[in-house]
C-alpha positions in Angstrom: 65.1 1.4 -67.3 64.3 -2.1 -66.0 61.2 -2.7 -63.9 61.7 -3.2 -60.1 61.9 -6.8 -59.1 59.0 -8.1 -56.9 59.9 -8.7 -53.3 61.0 -12.2 -52.5 59.5 -14.3 -49.7 62.7 -13.9 -47.8 62.3 -10.1 -48.0 58.7 -10.2 -46.8 59.6 -12.5 -43.9 62.4 -10.1 -42.9 60.2 -7.0 -43.0 59.4 -5.3 -39.7 56.2 -6.3 -37.9 54.8 -2.8 -38.0 54.7 -2.7 -41.8 51.0 -3.9 -42.0 48.4 -2.4 -44.2 46.5 0.6 -42.8 43.5 -0.5 -40.8 44.6 -4.1 -40.3 45.0 -3.7 -36.6 44.9 -6.8 -34.5 41.7 -7.3 -32.5 42.0 -7.1 -28.7 41.3 -10.3 -26.9 37.8 -10.7 -25.5 37.6 -10.1 -21.7 37.2 -13.2 -19.5 34.2 -13.8 -17.3 35.2 -13.5 -13.6 32.8 -16.3 -12.7 33.7 -19.1 -15.2 36.7 -17.6 -17.1 34.9 -18.0 -20.5 35.5 -15.2 -23.1 32.8 -12.6 -23.1 31.9 -11.0 -26.4 28.9 -9.0 -25.2 27.5 -7.6 -21.9 26.6 -11.1 -20.5 28.6 -14.3 -20.4 27.3 -16.8 -22.9 28.4 -19.7 -20.7 27.0 -18.8 -17.2 25.0 -15.6 -17.8 26.9 -13.4 -15.5 26.9 -9.7 -16.4 30.3 -8.2 -17.4 31.0 -5.3 -15.1 33.8 -3.8 -13.2 34.4 -4.9 -9.6 32.7 -2.9 -6.9 35.4 -0.4 -5.6 33.3 2.1 -3.7 30.0 2.6 -2.0 28.9 5.0 -4.7 29.5 2.3 -7.4 27.7 -0.3 -5.3 24.6 1.9 -4.8 24.6 2.7 -8.6 24.8 -1.0 -9.5 22.0 -1.9 -7.0 19.8 1.0 -8.3 20.4 -0.1 -11.9 19.3 -3.7 -11.1 16.0 -2.4 -9.7 15.2 0.4 -12.1 17.0 -0.4 -15.4 14.8 -0.8 -18.4 16.0 -4.3 -18.9 14.9 -5.4 -15.4 12.4 -8.3 -15.6 10.9 -7.6 -12.2 8.9 -4.4 -13.0 8.0 -5.6 -16.5 6.6 -8.8 -15.0 4.7 -7.1 -12.1 3.1 -4.5 -14.5 2.0 -7.2 -16.9 0.7 -9.3 -14.0 -1.4 -6.5 -12.6 -2.8 -4.9 -15.7 -2.5 -7.3 -18.6 -4.6 -10.4 -17.9 -3.3 -13.5 -19.6 -0.3 -11.7 -21.1 2.4 -13.6 -19.1 0.8 -17.0 -19.9 0.4 -16.1 -23.6 4.0 -14.9 -23.8 5.4 -17.9 -22.1 3.5 -20.3 -24.3 4.7 -18.5 -27.4 8.4 -18.8 -26.3 9.0 -15.2 -25.2 10.2 -16.0 -21.7 13.5 -14.3 -21.1 12.0 -10.9 -20.6 9.8 -12.0 -17.6 10.3 -13.8 -14.3 9.7 -17.6 -14.4 6.1 -18.3 -13.4 6.9 -20.8 -10.6 9.5 -18.5 -9.1 7.0 -15.6 -9.3 4.2 -17.6 -7.7 6.5 -18.9 -4.9 7.9 -15.4 -4.1 4.5 -13.7 -4.0 2.8 -16.5 -2.0 5.6 -16.5 0.5 5.3 -12.7 1.1 1.5 -13.0 1.1 1.3 -15.7 3.8 4.1 -14.0 5.9 2.0 -10.8 6.0 -1.2 -12.8 6.7 0.6 -14.6 9.6 1.8 -11.3 11.0 -1.7 -9.8 10.9 -4.0 -10.5 13.8 -7.0 -12.6 12.8 -10.2 -13.3 14.6 -11.3 -16.9 14.8 -14.7 -18.2 15.6 -14.9 -20.9 18.3 -17.1 -23.8 17.1 -19.0 -25.9 19.6 -19.9 -29.3 18.3 -22.6 -31.1 20.3 -26.0 -32.9 20.1 -29.4 -31.2 20.2 -30.9 -31.7 23.6 -33.0 -34.9 23.9 -32.3 -36.1 20.4 -29.8 -38.3 18.7 -28.7 -36.1 15.8 -25.6 -35.5 13.8 -23.2 -32.9 15.3 -24.4 -29.4 14.8 -21.9 -26.5 14.8 -23.0 -23.4 16.8 -20.9 -20.3 16.2 -19.8 -18.6 19.4 -18.0 -15.3 19.9 -15.0 -14.4 17.8 -12.7 -15.0 20.8 -14.2 -16.3 24.0 -13.3 -14.1 26.9 -12.8 -15.7 30.3 -15.5 -15.2 32.9 -14.7 -13.5 36.1 -12.1 -15.3 38.2 -11.9 -18.1 35.6 -8.6 -19.7 34.9 -7.5 -20.8 31.4 -8.0 -24.5 32.5 -11.5 -23.8 33.7 -12.4 -22.0 30.6 -11.1 -24.9 28.5 -13.3 -27.3 30.6 -16.3 -25.1 30.0 -15.8 -24.7 26.2 -14.4 -28.1 25.3 -17.2 -30.5 26.1 -17.5 -34.2 25.1 -17.1 -35.0 21.5 -20.1 -36.7 19.9 -19.0 -36.5 16.2 -18.1 -39.3 13.9 -15.4 -41.9 14.8 -15.3 -40.9 18.5 -12.8 -43.6 19.4 -10.3 -42.2 16.9 -11.0 -38.4 16.8 -12.4 -37.8 20.3 -9.2 -37.5 22.3 -7.5 -35.4 19.5 -10.4 -33.1 19.1 -10.6 -32.4 22.9 -6.8 -31.9 23.0 -6.9 -29.5 20.1 -9.9 -27.6 21.6 -8.1 -27.1 24.9 -5.0 -25.8 23.2 -7.0 -23.5 20.9 -9.0 -22.0 23.8 -5.9 -21.7 26.0 -4.0 -19.4 23.6 -7.0 -17.7 21.9 -6.5 -19.7 18.7 -3.0 -18.3 17.9 -1.6 -21.8 17.6 -4.2 -23.1 15.1 -4.0 -19.8 13.2 -0.2 -20.3 12.7 -0.7 -24.0 11.8 -3.4 -23.2 9.3 -1.4 -20.5 7.5 1.6 -22.8 7.5 -0.4 -25.6 5.9 -2.4 -23.6 3.3 0.5 -23.0 0.9 1.1 -26.8 0.9 -2.6 -27.4 0.2 -2.3 -25.1 -2.8 0.1 -27.5 -4.5 -2.8 -30.0 -4.5 -5.6 -27.4 -5.2 -4.1 -25.9 -8.3 -3.4 -29.2 -10.1 -7.0 -30.4 -9.3 -8.4 -27.1 -10.7 -6.2 -27.5 -13.8 -7.6 -31.0 -14.3 -11.2 -29.6 -14.2 -10.2 -27.1 -16.9 -9.2 -30.1 -19.1 -12.9 -30.9 -19.2 -13.8 -27.4 -20.3 -11.2 -27.1 -23.0 -11.0 -30.5 -24.5 -11.9 -29.1 -27.9 -9.7 -27.8 -29.4 -7.2 -29.7 -27.4 -5.0 -27.9 -24.9 -2.2 -29.4 -22.8 -2.6 -29.8 -19.1 0.4 -27.6 -18.5 -1.3 -24.7 -20.3 -4.2 -24.7 -17.7 -1.8 -25.1 -14.8 0.4 -22.2 -16.1 -2.6 -19.9 -16.3 -3.7 -20.8 -12.8 -0.2 -20.2 -11.5 -0.1 -16.7 -13.0 -3.7 -15.8 -12.0 -3.1 -16.8 -8.4 0.2 -14.9 -8.3 -1.9 -11.9 -9.5 -4.4 -12.5 -6.7 -1.7 -12.6 -4.0 -0.2 -9.3 -5.3 -3.6 -7.6 -5.6 -4.7 -8.6 -2.1 -1.5 -7.4 -0.6 -1.9 -4.0 -2.4 -5.5 -3.9 -1.0 -4.3 -4.6 2.5 -1.9 -1.6 2.1 -4.7 0.7 1.0 -6.9 -0.4 3.8 -4.1 0.1 6.3 -3.7 3.7 5.1 -7.4 4.4 4.7 -9.5 2.2 7.0 -12.7 3.9 5.9 -12.3 2.5 2.4 -12.3 -1.2 3.6 -15.6 -2.1 2.0 -14.9 -0.2 -1.2 -11.5 -1.9 -1.6 -13.1 -5.3 -0.9 -15.8 -4.8 -3.6 -13.4 -3.4 -6.2 -10.9 -6.2 -5.5 -13.6 -8.9 -6.0 -14.9 -7.4 -9.3 -11.4 -6.9 -10.6 -10.5 -10.5 -9.9 -13.6 -11.7 -11.7 -13.0 -9.5 -14.8 -9.2 -10.4 -14.7 -10.0 -14.1 -14.8 -12.5 -13.7 -17.6 -10.1 -11.6 -19.7 -7.1 -13.9 -19.1 -9.2 -16.9 -20.3 -10.1 -15.0 -23.5 -6.5 -14.0 -24.1 -5.0 -17.5 -23.6 -7.7 -19.6 -25.2 -9.1 -17.1 -27.8 -12.8 -18.0 -27.4 -15.8 -15.7 -27.5 -17.3 -13.8 -24.7 -20.4 -15.9 -24.3 -18.6 -19.2 -24.3 -15.9 -17.8 -22.0 -18.5 -16.5 -19.6 -20.1 -20.0 -19.4 -16.8 -21.6 -18.7 -16.0 -19.0 -16.1 -19.1 -19.9 -14.2 -18.2 -23.6 -14.4 -14.7 -22.7 -13.2 -16.1 -20.8 -10.3 -18.2 -23.9 -9.3 -15.1 -26.1 -9.3 -13.1 -23.4 -7.5 -15.5 -23.1 -4.6 -16.2 -26.8 -4.4 -12.5 -27.8 -4.3 -11.7 -24.7 -2.2 -14.3 -25.7 0.4 -12.9 -29.2 0.6 -9.3 -28.0 0.8 -10.0 -25.5 3.5 -12.0 -28.0 5.6 -9.3 -30.6 5.4 -6.6 -28.1 6.0 -8.4 -26.7 9.1 -9.0 -30.1 10.5 -5.5 -31.2 9.9 -4.1 -28.0 11.4 -6.2 -28.5 14.5 -5.6 -32.2 15.0 -1.9 -31.9 14.6 -1.3 -29.2 17.2 
């Protein structure tokens, strides 16, 4: 018997297409991204980042997708907020070490929390103290502020214009030619609407002033951490995260006080102590220095904080009043 001849190339070419070895099935084409039409091999598009999911066909599917976005284990929102509240310095440390995708970007986090914070502050009634600036009787002395009532009430049968005339006396401060008319105009407007206008202007200008305050504070930290050397952005990033934490903590404190007014003093004390400890711990986590040295630098940072803060608040208050 002669051996069977091997198949020729012509025979292989003429063979049916389904005569392929077992398991050598052709791979299905990758689905296309509905946003940019790029092929998607995983759950997210590598070109634009959009998640691969079926179109929303029903209310049930829409609610499920929205709930998943908020509560899914991969959501960065809750992971970021938990770390921000209970893990001092963690977000800064993770960002500096390149682990950034799992958390919200620091600037976006700061802007979102500061926006909500100042919106709530603007919607909350505040009491302002009316300041009367004048000279001591019979002496030529610098202007001396005298605190009045929280909100001056009109006397009997007194019109708003008469009350403004009574409260807004002549200006005897520095640069009377330049500031005098503006101060009197601002005073009349503040007294006329019980300081609501200056309150709104102040809360509108404070977020802008923070964009000057934080960089100045970061520059002061360069003096404290010049050895070993740290980049300016490291200090600024820590301050951005810590102030985002303070905005969030203060808003939570407001909520607790709104529900339990009797706990106002307790909440205030606990909030202050927690902020001090949080700042100390975050400095240790990010810079890795000892407790004694970190404590000394925390005191120095507090000095710069209150010095720059006082200047910032004074300038912002004057600017808000004089530009009404």
